[in-house]
N, C-alpha and C positions, 0 to 999 in steps of 0.2 A: 474538855469537859469542865464543868463548874464544880463548886463544892457541893457536898451532899445536901446542905441546907438549901442552896439555890435551886438544885434539881428538884427537891421535894416541893418547893414553893411553886415551881412551874407546873409540876405534875398534878398536884391536888390543890384546889379543884381545877379540873380542866375546863376552863371557861373560855368563851370566844375571845380572841385577841386580834389586834390589828396586824396580822401577819403580812409581810410585804408581798407575798404571792398568794395564789389561790389555795395552796395547801393549808390544811387545818393544823393548829398548834399540837393537837394530840398526835397527829401523824408524824410531825417533825420530831416529837419526843421519842417515840418508839422506833421510828424507821432509821433516823440518822443521828440521834442524840442531840437534836436541836442544833445542827451544824451551822445554819445560817444565823443563829443568835450569837455565835462566837466569831471572832476574827478568823478569816481564812488562814490556814496554817502555812501558806506559801509567803514567806517574808523575804524571799530572795530579791536581789537588786538587779534582775535581768533588765537589759536595756529596754526602755519603753519603745513600743512599736513606732510611735511617731518620731522618735529620735533616729530610728533606723531608716525611716522613710526619707528624712531630710538628706541623708547621705545618698539615697538612691535616686532622688528626684533629679539631681544634676545629670544622671545617666538615663533619664526617662526615655530619650529617643532610642537609646540602645535597648532598653527594656521592651519598648513597643516593637522594635525590630526583631526581638528574639535573641538578643545577645546575652542577656542575663542567663545564668546557667539553667534555671528551671525551664526557661522558654526555649532554649536551644534544641532544635530538632523536634520539639513537642508540638509547637504551634499553639495559638490561642484557642481556647474553648469557643467554638463558633455555635452560638445558640440563636434561635429565632426570637423575635419580639424585642421590644424596647421598653424603657421606663414609661409607665402610664400615669395619668392623673389619678386622683383618688376620689371618685364619686362614691356616694353611699352604696354599700354592697347590696346585691339583689337578694330577694327572698328565695326560699328553696325551690319554689315552682319555676321561677325564672331561670335559676341555675340548671334545673333539670331539662328545660327546653333547649338550653345551649349545650347539653352534655352528650349528644348522640354522635357517635363516630365509630372508628374502628380501633380505638386504643384500649378497649376493654373496660371502660369506666361508664357504662351505660346504666346508671342508676340515678334516681332523684335524691339529691342530698338531704340528709336529716338536718332539721333546724336545731340550733342550740336550745337546750332546755335544762331543767333541774328536776326531772322526773325520777322516781325511784324505780327504774326499770331499765332494761336494755332497749333502746329505740333503734329500729332498723328501717331501711328504705322500703317504700311500697313495693310489694311483690316478693319480699324476703321474709323468712321465718327465723326464729332463734330458740335455742333450748340450752339447758345446762347439761354438761357432760359429766362433771364430777364436782363435789363440794368438799370443803373442809370437813373432815371427820368421816367421809364415805370410805368404804373398805378399799384398801389396796391389796392387802394380803388376804388369802382365802379364809383364815381363821380370825379375821378382825371382827370384834363385836360391833353391834349397831351403835351408832353415835348417840351419846347421851350427854347433852350440854351440861347438865347439872351434876353429872357423876363421871367426870373425866378421870382417866388414869394415865400414867406414863406408858404402861404396857399396851393399852388400847391405842393411844396416839401413835406409837411406833409402828402400828399396822394399818393406820388410817392415813388418808390424804392430809398433808400438812397445812399449815396456816399461810395466809398471804402469798399465794402463788404468783410468781412474776413471769420469768421466761417460760415459753412453751415450745417444744420442738417435736417433730415427728420423724421416726426412723422406721422404714418399711420392714414388716416381718417377712423373713425369707420364706418363699413358697406359699404365701397367703395373699390373696387378692383383696384389696381394700381393707387391709389390717395394718395397724401401725403400733409401735411402741411410743406412747406419748410421755415425754419427760417434762416435768414441771419443777421449777425452783420454788422453794419456800423461803422467801427473803427474810422476813422478820415476824416476830410475834407482837401483838397488841394486847397485852395482858388485861387491860381494863375492859376490853371487849370479849375476852375469852373466859373470864371468871367473875362471878358476882361478888366474891369475897376477897378480891385482890386490892391491895392498897400498899403504899410504900412501908407502912408500919405493920403490915400483916402478911408479908411475903413468906411462904413456906417452902420447904424443900420439894414438896409435891408440885407446887406451882412451877418451880424451876425445872424439874425433870420433865414435866409435860411440855414446857416450852422448848427444852432441848430436843425432844422428839418431834415437835411441830416445825422445827427448822429443817434445812437440808433440801432433799429432792425426792420426787416420787417417779417411779417408772410404772406405767399402767398400759396394758394392752387394750386397744380400742378398735372397733369395727364400724364401718358405715352400714347403717340399716337402709337397704335399698327400697324398702317399702315406704318409709317415712322421710328419708333423707338425713336423719339425725346421725350423729356420731355417738356410739354407746360403748360403755365399758364391757369387755368380754369376761363375764364372770366365770365361764367354764374353763378359761385358760389362765386364770390368775396364777396358778402354781408355776407355770413355765417361765415367765419373764418378770412378773411384777416384783417390785422392790421398793423398800424405803431406805433412804440414806439420811442419817440424822447427825446431831452433834456428838454422838458417841461412836459413829462408824469409823473404823480404821482407814486411814489414807496413807499413801506412800509419797514421800517427797522425792522428786526426781530432777535431774538436770544438774547444771554446774554448781549450784549453791547447796545441793543436798549434802547433809553432814556438816555444814558450817557450824562454827562455834556459836554463831548468833541464833541458831535454830535448836540448840541443845537445851534440855530442861532436866530437872531432877527425875522426872518420870521417863523421859526419852533421852538418855545420854548419847544416842546415836545421831540425833538431829535428822532422822529419816522417817519417823513414824508419828503421824498426827492423828488425834481423834477429832473427826468431824469437819464440817464445813458450815459457814454461817454467813448470813446477809447476802445470799446468792441472788444477784439481780438478773441481768440479761445473760445471753449466751449465744451459742450457735451450734449447728449440726455440721459435722465434718464430712468430706466426701467419702471417708471410710466408715461412716456409720456410728460415730461416737458423738458425745455431747460435750461441748466446752461451756463451762459455767464460771461467772465472775464473782469473786468475793468482794463486796463493796464496803459498806459502812461498818466494818468489823471493829473499828476503834471504840465504839460506844459500849461494847460488852466488857471492856477491861477497866478495872478499878485501880485507884491508888497510884496512878502514873506520877503524881506529884510527890510521892514518897520514895521514888526510886533514888538511891543514893548517888550513883555514878552520873556526873553531869553530862557526859557524852551520850549515854543511854537516854537520859531524860530529854535531851535536845532532839534526838532521833525520834523518840516517841511523840514529841510535840509536833514535829513535821507531819506526823500522821494523825494529828488531832487528838492525841492522848495526853491528858494531864488531870489534875484534880484528885478527888477522893472517890467516894462510893459511886457505883453505877446505878442507873435507874432500876434495873431488874435485880440487882444485888446478888448475882450468881456467885460472886466471890465468897459469900457466906457458906456455900455448899460445895465448892470445888476450888482449891487454891490456884488452879491454873488461870483463873480469871482475876487473880490478885497479883498485880505486877510488882508489888513490894516483895512478894515471895517468889514469883516466877517472871522476871523481867523479860525473858525471851519468848514467852508464850504468844505475845501479840505478833511477833515476827513470823509465826507459823500460819498466819491468816493474811488475806489480801492478795491471794494468788488466783491464777486461772486453774480450775480443776477440770479433769477429763474423766468421764465415766463411759463404760461400754454397756449400753442397755441390752445388747444381744448376748452378753455373758453375765448373768446375774450373780455369779460367784467371783467375778473379778474384783480386784482391789482398786478403788478409785485413786487417781494420781493428782498431785499438786505440782505444776510445772514451774520450776524456778527460773528457767531460761526466759520466760515471758515477763519477768519483772514483778515487783510487788508494789501495788498502790491500790486505790479504791477502784478496782476493776468493775466497770459496768458490764463488760462481757468481752468476748473475742469472736471474731468472724473471719473465716479463712477463704482463700481462693487459690487455685492451682495456677501458678504463672506459666507462661508459654514454654519456659525451659524445664517445667516439671517440678520446680521447687514450690513449697507451700508458703503463703504469706498470710499472717494474721494481723488484723487491725484492732486497736484497743483504745478506749478512752478512760481517763481518770476523772471520775465524777466528783469534782470539787471546784469551787470558785478559784480561778486563776491557776488551774493545773493543766495538764498536757495531754497530747495525743501521741500514740506510739504505734510502731509496727515491728513485726518479727519475721525474719526470712530464714527458712530452714536451710541447713547444709545439704541434706539428702533430698532426693526427688521422690515424688509421689509414685507409688506403684499401682497401676490400674488393676481392676478386677476384685472379686470378692473371695478369693481363695484365702485359706488360713494364713499362708505365707505372706500374701499381700497385706492383709489386715494387721498382722503382727508387725510387719515392717512399718506400716503407716502410723501405727500407734506409738512408735518411737520417734517420729519425725520432730516433734516439738521439744525434744531433749537437747538438740544441737542446732545452733544457728546464731544470727546476729540480731541484737535488740537495738532499735532506733527510736529517737524522739523527734517530733516535728518542729520546724521553725518556719514561720510564715512572713512574707514581705508583701506589702501592698504596692500598687503601681500609681497611686494618686498622691498628690501633695498632702502633707499632714494637715494643712489648713482646711482642706476640703472634707475632712472627717471630723465633724463638729459635735458628735455625740448624740444627735437627734435622730439619726437614721436617714437623713437626707442623702440622696445619692451624689457621688462626686461627679465632676464634669463629664467623665467618660460614660456615665449612665449605668454603672454597675460597680459593685464591690468585688474586686478581683485582684489577682497578683500571682506571685510565684512562691516557691518554697523548697526546702530541702529536708531530707531525713539525716539526722546527725547520729552517727554510730556511738553507742554507749559501751557495748561489750560484745565479744564473740567468744563463746564458750569460756575458757579460762583466761582470756585476755581482756583487760580493761582498756578503754580508750579515754577514760576520764581521769585527768590528773588528780592524784591524791586518793584515788579509790582503787581498791583491789576489785577483781571481777565479782567475788562473792558480795562485796559491799554494794556494787552497782545493782545486782539482782535483788538484794534484800532491802536496800535503802534507795530504790530507784528514783524516788522523788528528789532526793538530795543530789544524786548524780545528774539528773536532768536540769536541776537548778544551775549546777556548775557549768554546763555547756551552753546555757542561755536559750533554752527552749521557749517557745511562745506561750504566754499565759492565755488560757482560753476560758470561755464562759460555760463552765460545767460540761465538758465533752462526755456525753453518755454513749449511746449506741453508735458504733462506727462500723459500717458494713460495705463490702465491695459488691458491685453488681456484676453478675456473670454475663449480662446483656451488653454492656458497654465498657466494662472493666474499670469504671470510675468508682470512687469511694464516696459514700454519703455519711455525714456525721450530724447527729442531733446535738446541738448546743442548747441546753435546756433553759438556762437563765443565769443572771448574775446581777443582782441589785446592788452589789458593792462596787461595780465598775464606775469609775469617775468620782467616787467619794474621796474626801480629804485623805491623803496619804495612800490612796490606792491607784493602780494603773488606770489611765483614762481610756477613751475610745481608740480603737485601732481599726484598720480597714477590715480585718477578719472578725473583729468583735466591735461593730461600729456604733453601739448605743450605750450611753451612760444609763445607769439604773435599769439595766436590761431585764425586765420582768417577763418578757414573752419569748425570748430565745430566737434562734435562727437555725437554718439547715445549710450545711457546707457541702460543696461538691468539689472533689479533687480529681484531676486527671494526671496520672504519672507519665513521665517522659516516654514517648512512643507507645503509650498504653501498656508499658511493661511494669507489672506490679513489683518487680524487684528493683526498679530504678531508684536513684537517690535524689532525684529532683522532680518537681511537679508544678503544674499551674493549678489555680483554684478560682472558684467563684462562689458567691452566696446564692443558692437557689431560692431560699425564702428568708425574709426578715419578718418574723411572725408578729401577730397581733390583729387588731381590728382593721379590716381593709380601709375603713374610713380614716384611719390615722395616716397622715402623710409620711410618717416614719416607718412604714411597712413596705415590703417589696415581695412580689409573687412571680419571680422569674421573668418580669416584664409583661406578664399577662394583664389584661383588663381587670382591674380590681373590683369592678361592679359585678363580676362573674366568678367570685371565689367565696369559699366558706371562711369565716374567721377561725384562726387557729392560734393556740397559745401553749407554750412549754412543751416542745417536741421532746420525746424521750426515746422510744424504740422505733426502728425502721425495718422494713421488709420489702420484698419485691414480688410482683405477680408474674404470670407467664408472658405478659407483654413488656415487662421491664419497667412498669410503673412503680413509683415509690409509694409505700404505705407507711403512715406515721401515726404512732399512738402518743397520747399526751399525758402529762402528769403535773397537776397543779394549775389547771386552767385559770389564768388571771383575768379572764373576761366575764366571770360570773356564771358561766355555764358548767355543766358536768363535763368531765373529760371524755375524749372520744377517739375514734379511729378515722383517719383521713387518707385519701389517695390523691396522687398528683403525677401527671406525666412529666418526664424529665427531658423529653425531646419533642420535636415537631411543633406545629402551630399552637398547640394547647399546653406547651411547657409552662408550668407554674399555676395551672388552674386547679387549685385545691378544692376537693369535694369531700364533705363529711359523710362517712359511711355509717357510723353508729355513735351513740352515746351510751355510757355506762351509768349505773344507778348513782344516786347522790352519795357524796363522800368517797366514791371509789376512784381508782386509777385504772386506766386502760393499759394492760401489759400484753406480753406475747410479742407481736401477733404472728399467726401463721396464715398465709394466703395460698390456697390451692385452687385448682380449676373448679372444684366442686363445692368447697366450703371455706369459711374463714373461722379461725379459732382466736378468741381473745381470753386473756386471763383477767378476771375482774378482781382486783386486789383491794383490800380494806373497804368493802361497801359499808356505808353507815358510819364511817370514821369521821364524825363531825364533832366539833367542840361542843361540850355539854352533854354529849351522848355517852353511853356506857352499856355494859351488859345489864345493868339495872334500869337503864333508860334508853332502850334502843330507838334510834330515830330513822332506821331503815329496816325493812323486813324482807329484803331481797336475799335469796331467790325464792323462798318458799311462801312468802306472803303471810297474811293473817297477823298474828302477834309474835311470829317466830323471830329468832335472833338472826342478824345478817351473817352470811357465811361466804368467805372468799371462794371463788369457783372458776372453773373453765367453762366458757360458753361457746356454742357453735352457731354459725349463721349460714343459711343456704337459701337458694331461690325456690319459691313455691312451685314454679314450673319445671324445676329440676335441670334447667339449663346451666351452662358453665357460669361461674361467678364473673369471669372476665369476658363474657361474650359482648 
């Protein structure tokens, strides 16, 4: 963080800036505390990837033969297609003509645009399921933009919804509990009277209530095809979780001295969750949610007296004076000069049980603390559960966690209670990647190496197992609470903002969205590596991992880049070897999901190609592997989040619509979703086929 003076200067007035990516300056300020305007907090001297490769090249024949540990027994990932030339990409109509087959992606791609609407393919319809301020609890008042209260917001749908997940309602057909994260608040779009010198306690308390999560029961209307909120059943399951909801700290670091505060001397009880980004639905019907850019909410990190504490805060991007929202004026827990441990109580994976609205949400210390984009799990063949996670920061790392206990099948109370304890015990790992090409062939432009693809091997390095640390100089509780520093110590591979990391149940491979990193290759920063092959990487890429023998508990893996994103006309892009004249341009991949055919769906955040963000689909196998097709775009200023892909409909979270530099509640430049002169409102939207056929037919 910068000084209060610097932050105020950036915040007011919020004028257009030459931001290095497609995201607006106002979004950067409220969402992540302007992270990319500051040096990346990873200052570790991990070996540069190119230096590692020099050592490996002499053994390249062994690598190709499978003698390197990650390739032994696993075999290379065999994919169809080869590197293609880069003709001008085709228009949407041409893409549509080439898009018919049996892989479930039979739609005409949407063309890039900057419209203030959700644009969907021909033959599809869309509608809003729920908006910011709509009722979640039955006694919620009608939303009144000009007369908001903390009490009302605590019963209404929160702001800036990101992750969306569905849990089937027992005994109900086509009914689900829809769980949404409310990542952050954009106060200048929420209040007409908000400014850094006019922030009130009421502003703060409304924002506390607008953070967190919402649980809302929804039904499919079989007359229209829409997904609608079940108003008659609100009392049974619906729930709001906010920044004042009690959480339980669980796992090996619970009760640590680093988690204790004056309000909670036990180190086991935390109020609230914040900056919840992506997440996942577990096989036992709970929701995992990741606390991401929590650092921006805490003030006065620079005033912490203890130098060791100050250094640990800095590794998480916490320094400086006042925060943008100035919550420290109204609750001392946001003032690190008074409560230096409070920041350690955020940055976790949280788990909630939407089927039990009276249950206490949990923060899982065993999964480590960093800027969690989310966590997604798969049941390994031996029954253990494996969770994959990314730390959304420039030059930070990818992780996985393997449980000690095995998943218990069935929906009995005994099985659910057993499974809800699984993430308390296990082993936490961090990823290290190696490329199989000479360092000289990775020149930072995105040009493919001589073997025609970016690929290699890797290993999962153990950090801790329950009360045992594998990191020299770190206790187990220090590994879990200061995970970034522990991963630095073991030499993990620095990545280009690893966001959503998700395993496919179709092929058991893992797909990771690496959103961007414009700092790569700058003076004093790590240069290109085969797994992060472009300097000034503003468009990002998508990584595919296959673990040894397709065993998700394995410690070694092989990997490939599925996509090197950007304009297909750019020779520094790659689309799985597919003909680039037949793909949609894509920039800044963020969240991923899968359909019933196993196709990968990708939502974007911060499109650096000048178009609105969108949702894209791409086959990961067969002759059309790599053919990216754009399914929808969201309104101007918005980010595409979620997504949820079912046979009958697609859900997307439309986050921060109208969040454009120069706009505000007093000068709205978007009127989605209600049109006219209305204020823009973050919402969940549903898309379905007009003919009511399956989405993936």
